[in-house]
C-alpha positions as CSV (number, residue, x, y, z in Angstrom):
1,X,-7.3,-20.9,-21.8
2,X,-9.0,-21.5,-18.8
3,X,-10.5,-25.0,-18.5
4,X,-14.0,-24.3,-17.8
5,X,-17.2,-25.0,-19.2
6,X,-18.4,-21.1,-19.5
7,X,-18.0,-19.1,-22.4
8,X,-14.2,-17.9,-22.6
9,X,-13.2,-14.4,-24.1
10,X,-10.4,-14.1,-25.6
11,X,-9.9,-10.2,-26.5
12,X,-11.0,-6.7,-26.0
13,X,-13.1,-6.9,-28.9
14,X,-14.5,-9.8,-28.0
15,X,-16.1,-8.5,-24.8
16,X,-17.2,-5.8,-26.6
17,X,-18.9,-7.8,-29.0
18,X,-20.2,-10.1,-26.2
19,X,-21.8,-6.4,-24.1
20,X,-23.0,-5.3,-27.4
21,X,-25.2,-8.8,-27.5
22,X,-26.5,-9.0,-24.4
23,X,-27.9,-6.8,-21.5
24,X,-26.5,-8.4,-18.3
25,X,-23.5,-10.0,-18.6
26,X,-20.9,-11.2,-15.6
27,X,-17.1,-11.9,-16.6
28,X,-14.6,-13.5,-14.2
29,X,-11.6,-12.7,-14.9
30,X,-8.7,-15.0,-13.4
31,X,-6.6,-18.1,-13.3
32,X,-7.2,-21.9,-12.9
33,X,-6.4,-21.4,-9.3
34,X,-8.3,-21.5,-6.0
35,X,-9.1,-18.4,-5.9
36,X,-10.5,-18.6,-8.6
37,X,-12.2,-22.3,-9.6
38,X,-14.9,-21.8,-6.8
39,X,-16.1,-18.4,-8.7
40,X,-16.1,-20.5,-12.0
41,X,-18.1,-23.2,-10.2
42,X,-20.8,-20.9,-8.8
43,X,-20.8,-19.8,-12.2
44,X,-21.4,-23.1,-13.5
45,X,-24.0,-23.9,-11.3
46,X,-26.3,-21.3,-11.4
47,X,-26.2,-20.6,-15.4
48,X,-29.2,-22.0,-15.9
49,X,-31.1,-20.4,-13.3
50,X,-30.0,-17.1,-14.2
51,X,-30.7,-17.4,-17.9
52,X,-30.8,-13.6,-18.0
53,X,-27.1,-13.0,-17.6
54,X,-24.4,-14.2,-20.2
55,X,-21.7,-15.9,-17.9
56,X,-17.7,-15.8,-19.4
57,X,-14.5,-16.3,-18.3
58,X,-11.2,-14.4,-19.0
59,X,-7.6,-15.5,-18.8
60,X,-6.1,-12.8,-16.3
61,X,-2.7,-13.0,-17.8
62,X,-3.9,-12.7,-21.2
63,X,-2.8,-9.5,-22.4
64,X,-6.0,-8.5,-23.5
65,X,-7.4,-9.0,-20.6
66,X,-6.1,-5.6,-19.8
67,X,-9.2,-4.3,-20.5
68,X,-10.2,-5.5,-17.0
69,X,-7.3,-5.6,-15.4
70,X,-6.9,-1.9,-15.8
71,X,-10.3,-1.1,-15.4
72,X,-11.3,2.3,-13.3
73,X,-13.6,-0.2,-10.8
74,X,-10.7,-2.8,-10.2
75,X,-8.0,0.5,-9.4
76,X,-7.0,-1.2,-6.1
77,X,-7.9,-5.1,-6.1
78,X,-5.6,-7.4,-5.0
79,X,-6.6,-10.3,-5.1
80,X,-8.2,-12.6,-7.9
81,X,-10.7,-12.9,-9.8
82,X,-11.8,-9.6,-10.6
83,X,-15.2,-10.4,-11.4
84,X,-17.5,-7.7,-13.6
85,X,-20.8,-7.4,-13.7
86,X,-22.2,-5.4,-16.5
87,X,-25.9,-3.8,-17.4
88,X,-26.5,-2.6,-21.3
89,X,-22.2,-2.5,-21.5
90,X,-21.8,-0.5,-18.4
91,X,-19.8,-1.6,-15.4
92,X,-22.9,-2.3,-12.4
93,X,-20.5,-4.2,-9.9
94,X,-17.1,-5.2,-9.6
95,X,-15.2,-7.7,-6.8
96,X,-12.0,-8.9,-6.5
97,X,-11.1,-12.5,-4.6
98,X,-13.6,-15.4,-4.4
99,X,-17.0,-15.2,-4.1
100,X,-19.3,-17.8,-2.6
101,X,-22.8,-18.8,-3.8
102,X,-24.4,-16.4,-1.8
103,X,-22.4,-13.1,-2.8
104,X,-22.7,-14.1,-6.2
105,X,-26.3,-14.6,-6.5
106,X,-27.0,-11.5,-4.0
107,X,-25.2,-9.4,-6.9
108,X,-27.2,-10.7,-9.3
109,X,-30.0,-10.2,-7.8
110,X,-29.5,-6.7,-6.9
111,X,-28.1,-5.7,-10.5
112,X,-29.8,-8.1,-12.9
113,X,-33.8,-8.8,-11.1
114,X,-36.1,-9.7,-13.5
């Protein structure tokens, strides 16, 4: 398990349920490492500001994370974390590697503008 203050998805079924229950979802699939922790921190910082988005994390090495690791949108990704943005259950954006505050909020504003 990842040690963040964010909702943690532990299974493919859990991810599916999250997507069914929330219109806008950002899931960061990673480890507790130097490329992932900054993304988790950004998510924690902006969670209240972006109340229309459900933020979640998933442990990259968990077998159930294959649902993200093996997604067509992640083909060719080399760096962790793999971050997926979903609107109405469909992937609208996927990124890999470290993302800063501006990069994350730009995507959120583009994909989930209220």
